[in-house]
PAKE-289724 format. One line per 10 residues: number of its first residue (from 1); their letters; for each residue z, y, x of N, C-alpha, C, O, CB. Coordinates in nm, 4 decimals. Glycine has a CB too. Layout:
<nodes>
NUM) A) Z/Y/X/Z/Y/X/Z/Y/X/Z/Y/X/Z/Y/X  ... .
</nodes>
This chain:
<nodes>
1) MKIEVEETPE) 1.1332/33.3516/0.8285/1.1927/33.2878/0.9455/1.1030/33.1726/0.9878/1.0667/33.0873/0.9067/1.3378/33.2381/0.9157  1.0682/33.1711/1.1141/0.9900/33.0628/1.1717/1.0831/32.9793/1.2581/1.1587/33.0329/1.3392/0.8689/33.1169/1.2545  1.0772/32.8485/1.2405/1.1623/32.7555/1.3146/1.0721/32.6589/1.3901/0.9859/32.5937/1.3312/1.2601/32.6786/1.2191  1.0931/32.6506/1.5211/1.0192/32.5557/1.6044/1.1206/32.4725/1.6813/1.2258/32.5223/1.7213/0.9202/32.6291/1.7020  1.0882/32.3458/1.7017/1.1777/32.2571/1.7755/1.1036/32.2002/1.8956/0.9906/32.1527/1.8847/1.2310/32.1431/1.6845  1.1692/32.2061/2.0088/1.1176/32.1467/2.1322/1.2173/32.0405/2.1766/1.3382/32.0642/2.1768/1.0954/32.2554/2.2447  1.1672/31.9253/2.2135/1.2547/31.8171/2.2571/1.2315/31.7857/2.4046/1.1179/31.7768/2.4511/1.2320/31.6914/2.1715  1.3407/31.7693/2.4756/1.3368/31.7191/2.6119/1.4270/31.5954/2.6133/1.4989/31.5712/2.5164/1.3836/31.8291/2.7178  1.4245/31.5176/2.7201/1.5126/31.4003/2.7232/1.6615/31.4349/2.7121/1.7406/31.3544/2.6630/1.4890/31.3233/2.8506  1.6989/31.5532/2.7573/1.8408/31.5902/2.7597/1.8862/31.6728/2.6397/2.0042/31.6712/2.6048/1.8698/31.6664/2.8843 .
11) KKIVRLRGTL) 1.7935/31.7449/2.5763/1.8366/31.8387/2.4723/1.7262/31.8667/2.3720/1.6091/31.8355/2.3935/1.8829/31.9691/2.5348  1.7682/31.9265/2.2619/1.6759/31.9763/2.1596/1.6903/32.1278/2.1593/1.8016/32.1801/2.1638/1.7061/31.9139/2.0160  1.5794/32.1972/2.1542/1.5805/32.3433/2.1507/1.5238/32.3879/2.0168/1.4100/32.3558/1.9829/1.4987/32.4043/2.2698  1.6034/32.4617/1.9415/1.5616/32.5159/1.8127/1.5327/32.6640/1.8351/1.6240/32.7426/1.8605/1.6717/32.4938/1.7005  1.4057/32.7013/1.8254/1.3653/32.8408/1.8462/1.3492/32.9089/1.7111/1.2755/32.8621/1.6243/1.2330/32.8495/1.9281  1.4194/33.0198/1.6954/1.4147/33.0951/1.5699/1.3417/33.2265/1.5909/1.3619/33.2942/1.6918/1.5569/33.1207/1.5157  1.2562/33.2629/1.4950/1.1800/33.3878/1.5008/1.1881/33.4572/1.3652/1.1562/33.3979/1.2622/1.0312/33.3613/1.5406  1.2309/33.5829/1.3659/1.2335/33.6601/1.2420/1.3740/33.7031/1.2041/1.4595/33.7251/1.2899/1.1730/33.5799/1.1296  1.3960/33.7145/1.0753/1.5224/33.7614/1.0198/1.6078/33.6427/0.9791/1.5668/33.5608/0.8968/1.4984/33.8546/0.8996  1.7269/33.6339/1.0372/1.8196/33.5255/1.0035/1.9213/33.5802/0.9035/2.0277/33.6300/0.9403/1.8913/33.4684/1.1323 .
21) DLYASGPVRA) 1.8849/33.5691/0.7767/1.9683/33.6221/0.6692/2.0016/33.5116/0.5698/1.9729/33.3945/0.5946/1.8977/33.7393/0.5979  2.0616/33.5486/0.4583/2.1012/33.4518/0.3569/1.9818/33.3688/0.3110/1.9952/33.2482/0.2903/2.1650/33.5229/0.2378  1.8669/33.4305/0.2949/1.7472/33.3608/0.2498/1.7045/33.2519/0.3486/1.6618/33.1441/0.3072/1.6335/33.4602/0.2294  1.7155/33.2789/0.4765/1.6728/33.1839/0.5802/1.7824/33.0865/0.6208/1.7550/32.9881/0.6895/1.6255/33.2589/0.7021  1.9048/33.1122/0.5799/2.0174/33.0337/0.6314/2.0106/32.8857/0.5952/2.0479/32.8017/0.6772/2.1460/33.0908/0.5800  1.9647/32.8513/0.4762/1.9572/32.7108/0.4350/1.8660/32.6289/0.5250/1.9094/32.5275/0.5798/1.9088/32.7011/0.2918  1.7394/32.6706/0.5419/1.6506/32.5957/0.6301/1.6975/32.5927/0.7764/1.6804/32.4920/0.8450/1.5125/32.6546/0.6230  1.7558/32.7019/0.8231/1.8058/32.7056/0.9615/1.9215/32.6084/0.9768/1.9253/32.5304/1.0719/1.8504/32.8491/1.0012  2.0155/32.6127/0.8837/2.1297/32.5201/0.8875/2.0793/32.3754/0.8851/2.1248/32.2924/0.9638/2.2264/32.5463/0.7674  1.9858/32.3453/0.7952/1.9344/32.2090/0.7836/1.8694/32.1612/0.9142/1.8890/32.0468/0.9552/1.8334/32.2009/0.6690 .
31) EIVKQIDSAG) 1.7927/32.2484/0.9786/1.7254/32.2090/1.1030/1.8248/32.1889/1.2162/1.8119/32.0937/1.2932/1.6220/32.3141/1.1432  1.9230/32.2761/1.2276/2.0236/32.2608/1.3336/2.1010/32.1306/1.3143/2.1208/32.0550/1.4094/2.1210/32.3818/1.3348  2.1444/32.1046/1.1915/2.2191/31.9815/1.1629/2.1313/31.8591/1.1884/2.1788/31.7597/1.2436/2.2703/31.9813/1.0166  2.0050/31.8649/1.1493/1.9122/31.7538/1.1740/1.9022/31.7228/1.3231/1.9045/31.6064/1.3632/1.7728/31.7866/1.1177  1.8911/31.8265/1.4045/1.8800/31.8060/1.5490/2.0103/31.7541/1.6086/2.0077/31.6725/1.7007/1.8398/31.9360/1.6177  2.1234/31.7999/1.5577/2.2534/31.7509/1.6043/2.2692/31.6032/1.5700/2.3218/31.5254/1.6496/2.3685/31.8332/1.5419  2.2237/31.5656/1.4521/2.2380/31.4279/1.4051/2.1352/31.3326/1.4652/2.1462/31.2115/1.4466/2.2274/31.4243/1.2555  2.0358/31.3842/1.5365/1.9335/31.2988/1.5978/1.9973/31.2032/1.6976/2.0863/31.2415/1.7737/1.8253/31.3843/1.6674  1.9518/31.0804/1.6967/2.0073/30.9790/1.7862/1.9887/31.0206/1.9320/1.8799/31.0604/1.9734/1.9410/30.8420/1.7607  2.0952/31.0107/2.0071/2.0880/31.0359/2.1499/2.0972/31.1816/2.1928/2.0948/31.2103/2.3125/1.9642/30.9809/2.2003 .
41) TKEVVVDLSG) 2.1074/31.2731/2.0992/2.1149/31.4139/2.1352/2.2523/31.4460/2.1932/2.3550/31.4146/2.1331/2.0857/31.5027/2.0130  2.2531/31.5088/2.3101/2.3787/31.5501/2.3731/2.3979/31.7009/2.3656/2.5107/31.7502/2.3698/2.3823/31.5046/2.5188  2.2868/31.7743/2.3543/2.2941/31.9203/2.3526/2.1840/31.9760/2.2615/2.0687/31.9334/2.2673/2.2809/31.9781/2.4970  2.2220/32.0703/2.1792/2.1270/32.1440/2.0962/2.1384/32.2911/2.1342/2.2465/32.3499/2.1292/2.1544/32.1219/1.9422  2.0262/32.3488/2.1717/2.0199/32.4896/2.2099/1.9501/32.5645/2.0978/1.8410/32.5265/2.0551/1.9455/32.5094/2.3467  2.0133/32.6711/2.0501/1.9509/32.7570/1.9497/1.9082/32.8849/2.0212/1.9910/32.9645/2.0654/2.0491/32.7876/1.8288  1.7772/32.9020/2.0312/1.7186/33.0181/2.0988/1.7017/33.1307/1.9966/1.6196/33.1219/1.9053/1.5808/32.9816/2.1655  1.7803/33.2355/2.0139/1.7798/33.3492/1.9214/1.6971/33.4665/1.9733/1.7050/33.5762/1.9181/1.9219/33.3952/1.8951  1.6185/33.4455/2.0777/1.5448/33.5577/2.1370/1.4431/33.6194/2.0410/1.4050/33.7353/2.0575/1.4738/33.5118/2.2624  1.3993/33.5439/1.9421/1.3046/33.5969/1.8449/1.3682/33.6487/1.7177/1.2977/33.6875/1.6246/1.2064/33.4928/1.8103 .
51) VNYIDSGGMS) 1.5016/33.6499/1.7122/1.5723/33.6971/1.5924/1.5945/33.8471/1.6041/1.6573/33.8944/1.6989/1.7085/33.6224/1.5738  1.5421/33.9219/1.5065/1.5554/34.0676/1.5102/1.6693/34.1194/1.4236/1.7065/34.2363/1.4334/1.4267/34.1317/1.4664  1.7255/34.0326/1.3381/1.8342/34.0740/1.2485/1.9104/33.9500/1.2058/1.8508/33.8451/1.1815/1.7798/34.1518/1.1239  2.0434/33.9621/1.1966/2.1265/33.8527/1.1456/2.2331/33.9119/1.0553/2.2912/34.0160/1.0859/2.1912/33.7707/1.2622  2.2586/33.8439/0.9424/2.3655/33.8883/0.8524/2.4665/33.7742/0.8355/2.4579/33.6725/0.9043/2.3074/33.9327/0.7133  2.5617/33.7916/0.7441/2.6673/33.6916/0.7278/2.6121/33.5565/0.6851/2.6673/33.4531/0.7229/2.7692/33.7394/0.6264  2.5046/33.5549/0.6074/2.4423/33.4290/0.5694/2.3869/33.3562/0.6901/2.4031/33.2349/0.7033/2.3323/33.4529/0.4682  2.3216/33.4301/0.7779/2.2693/33.3713/0.9009/2.3800/33.3220/0.9915/2.3698/33.2153/1.0520/2.1839/33.4714/0.9748  2.4861/33.4009/1.0003/2.6003/33.3596/1.0822/2.6605/33.2300/1.0282/2.7012/33.1432/1.1055/2.7075/33.4709/1.0863  2.6662/33.2169/0.8957/2.7255/33.0972/0.8362/2.6455/32.9720/0.8730/2.7035/32.8648/0.8902/2.7333/33.1119/0.6835 .
61) SLVAGLKESR) 2.5133/32.9844/0.8852/2.4334/32.8674/0.9238/2.4659/32.8239/1.0661/2.4668/32.7043/1.0956/2.2834/32.8980/0.9112  2.4923/32.9193/1.1542/2.5295/32.8860/1.2920/2.6701/32.8270/1.2989/2.6949/32.7340/1.3757/2.5206/33.0105/1.3811  2.7620/32.8807/1.2189/2.8984/32.8265/1.2144/2.8965/32.6835/1.1603/2.9690/32.5975/1.2103/2.9904/32.9162/1.1267  2.8142/32.6575/1.0590/2.8014/32.5211/1.0054/2.7479/32.4270/1.1127/2.7930/32.3130/1.1243/2.7082/32.5193/0.8814  2.6521/32.4749/1.1908/2.5999/32.3947/1.3013/2.7060/32.3663/1.4053/2.7130/32.2558/1.4590/2.4826/32.4644/1.3661  2.7891/32.4661/1.4343/2.8971/32.4476/1.5311/2.9964/32.3429/1.4813/3.0413/32.2574/1.5576/2.9692/32.5810/1.5578  3.0298/32.3504/1.3545/3.1228/32.2529/1.2962/3.0648/32.1116/1.3065/3.1344/32.0185/1.3469/3.1533/32.2880/1.1480  2.9383/32.0959/1.2701/2.8725/31.9660/1.2779/2.8675/31.9152/1.4226/2.8895/31.7969/1.4486/2.7306/31.9749/1.2199  2.8385/32.0055/1.5152/2.8281/31.9641/1.6558/2.9630/31.9151/1.7085/2.9686/31.8194/1.7857/2.7768/32.0807/1.7425  3.0686/31.9791/1.6679/3.2011/31.9354/1.7128/3.2369/31.7994/1.6544/3.2960/31.7153/1.7221/3.3076/32.0386/1.6740 .
71) EKKVELVLTG) 3.2005/31.7785/1.5283/3.2279/31.6488/1.4652/3.1497/31.5365/1.5328/3.1998/31.4248/1.5460/3.1933/31.6537/1.3157  3.0270/31.5660/1.5756/2.9392/31.4647/1.6361/2.9499/31.4608/1.7884/2.8838/31.3804/1.8541/2.7950/31.4909/1.5965  3.0342/31.5487/1.8439/3.0511/31.5591/1.9893/2.9192/31.5895/2.0611/2.8860/31.5292/2.1631/3.1107/31.4297/2.0441  2.8467/31.6839/2.0047/2.7217/31.7337/2.0616/2.7443/31.8791/2.0992/2.8022/31.9548/2.0214/2.6012/31.7182/1.9613  2.6998/31.9183/2.2157/2.7164/32.0565/2.2595/2.6147/32.1464/2.1890/2.4951/32.1173/2.1897/2.7009/32.0672/2.4131  2.6618/32.2550/2.1283/2.5753/32.3540/2.0654/2.5806/32.4809/2.1498/2.6878/32.5365/2.1735/2.6184/32.3823/1.9172  2.4641/32.5256/2.1945/2.4528/32.6424/2.2815/2.3652/32.7459/2.2132/2.2601/32.7124/2.1586/2.3946/32.6038/2.4206  2.4078/32.8709/2.2159/2.3255/32.9815/2.1668/2.2736/33.0588/2.2870/2.3459/33.0795/2.3845/2.4065/33.0750/2.0703  2.1495/33.1009/2.2797/2.0900/33.1743/2.3903/1.9922/33.2789/2.3379/1.9480/33.2729/2.2232/2.0194/33.0784/2.4870  1.9593/33.3751/2.4244/1.8549/33.4721/2.3944/1.8924/33.5818/2.2974/1.8047/33.6384/2.2321/1.7395/33.4024/2.3418 .
81) MNGKVKGVFE) 2.0199/33.6134/2.2860/2.0607/33.7178/2.1914/2.0188/33.8562/2.2386/2.0402/33.8922/2.3544/2.2115/33.7142/2.1705  1.9587/33.9341/2.1480/1.9324/34.0744/2.1786/2.0594/34.1545/2.1496/2.1583/34.0990/2.1018/1.8109/34.1290/2.0956  2.0569/34.2820/2.1778/2.1754/34.3664/2.1614/2.2295/34.3712/2.0198/2.3509/34.3676/1.9997/2.1442/34.5044/2.2054  2.1402/34.3794/1.9203/2.1841/34.3863/1.7797/2.2540/34.2576/1.7377/2.3607/34.2607/1.6766/2.0641/34.4132/1.6867  2.1930/34.1455/1.7710/2.2497/34.0164/1.7322/2.3822/33.9937/1.8038/2.4795/33.9501/1.7424/2.1514/33.9017/1.7637  2.3860/34.0228/1.9320/2.5105/34.0067/2.0080/2.6198/34.0972/1.9521/2.7366/34.0585/1.9487/2.4873/34.0375/2.1574  2.5827/34.2172/1.9084/2.6794/34.3093/1.8485/2.7454/34.2515/1.7248/2.8650/34.2710/1.7033/2.6122/34.4395/1.8134  2.6684/34.1804/1.6429/2.7251/34.1166/1.5236/2.8241/34.0083/1.5643/2.9307/33.9958/1.5040/2.6134/34.0567/1.4349  2.7898/33.9299/1.6659/2.8820/33.8273/1.7143/3.0096/33.8894/1.7690/3.1187/33.8371/1.7463/2.8151/33.7420/1.8220  2.9970/33.9998/1.8403/3.1151/34.0677/1.8944/3.2006/34.1269/1.7829/3.3230/34.1145/1.7852/3.0732/34.1779/1.9925 .
91) MTKLIRIFDI) 3.1371/34.1907/1.6860/3.2092/34.2544/1.5760/3.2879/34.1517/1.4942/3.3999/34.1789/1.4509/3.1114/34.3301/1.4854  3.2297/34.0354/1.4737/3.2955/33.9317/1.3933/3.3885/33.8430/1.4757/3.4556/33.7550/1.4217/3.1912/33.8457/1.3252  3.3918/33.8667/1.6053/3.4742/33.7879/1.6990/3.4260/33.6437/1.7133/3.4940/33.5628/1.7765/3.6191/33.7880/1.6531  3.3107/33.6099/1.6563/3.2568/33.4746/1.6697/3.2030/33.4490/1.8104/3.1752/33.3348/1.8472/3.1463/33.4516/1.5670  3.1889/33.5535/1.8868/3.1432/33.5377/2.0249/3.2415/33.4524/2.1051/3.2052/33.3931/2.2066/3.1252/33.6753/2.0919  3.3654/33.4472/2.0586/3.4698/33.3710/2.1278/3.4596/33.2207/2.1051/3.5091/33.1434/2.1872/3.6055/33.4187/2.0834  3.3969/33.1770/1.9964/3.3980/33.0345/1.9644/3.2680/32.9624/1.9997/3.2643/32.8394/2.0027/3.4260/33.0165/1.8186  3.1622/33.0375/2.0264/3.0336/32.9767/2.0601/3.0130/32.9724/2.2113/3.0648/33.0564/2.2848/2.9191/33.0538/1.9935  2.9372/32.8742/2.2558/2.8914/32.8678/2.3943/2.7632/32.9510/2.3989/2.6587/32.9073/2.3508/2.8674/32.7169/2.4436  2.7715/33.0690/2.4558/2.6584/33.1618/2.4598/2.6155/33.1767/2.6055/2.6957/33.2091/2.6931/2.6958/33.3016/2.3965 .
101) RDSGDLQT) 2.4870/33.1521/2.6286/2.4338/33.1585/2.7654/2.3108/33.2473/2.7698/2.2432/33.2682/2.6691/2.3995/33.0174/2.8177  2.2834/33.2989/2.8886/2.1596/33.3734/2.9106/2.0433/33.2755/2.9062/2.0585/33.1587/2.9419/2.1627/33.4506/3.0467  1.9290/33.3225/2.8630/1.8101/33.2365/2.8558/1.7754/33.1769/2.9916/1.7301/33.0627/2.9993/1.6908/33.3154/2.8021  1.7958/33.2523/3.0976/1.7649/33.2051/3.2317/1.8521/33.0909/3.2790/1.8164/33.0196/3.3728/1.7762/33.3167/3.3268  1.9683/33.0727/3.2137/2.0588/32.9647/3.2512/2.0134/32.8298/3.2000/2.0641/32.7264/3.2436/2.1964/32.9935/3.2005  1.9184/32.8295/3.1080/1.8736/32.7041/3.0461/1.7407/32.6627/3.1027/1.6462/32.7415/3.1061/1.8636/32.7181/2.8942  1.7331/32.5414/3.1465/1.6076/32.4888/3.1981/1.5546/32.3869/3.1004/1.6281/32.2994/3.0548/1.6255/32.4267/3.3384  1.4261/32.3980/3.0678/1.3672/32.3029/2.9732/1.2863/32.1984/3.0449/1.2293/32.1099/2.9812/1.2800/32.3746/2.8718 .
</nodes>
């Protein structure tokens, strides 16, 4: 899993590339929480366009980020889901609790 962070004055963008599984979940969770906890952050966008596979471990890292964002009153947005990844969100019904947007809706 490759993790890249881009910062703008309004938001932090966490770009993920590769397989988001149990093995990658710890570093992904840590980076998302770090960006949420950054001073002045109002929105954290997790770009999943480079994720080719996600399992329950990967989902748990995103849920942990969502929990942290709600506690800190920071908006967490997921974007760039391919069909496989979106299917997992739909199957688990987690699609209902996340703010999921098309990549084109986000301006950097």
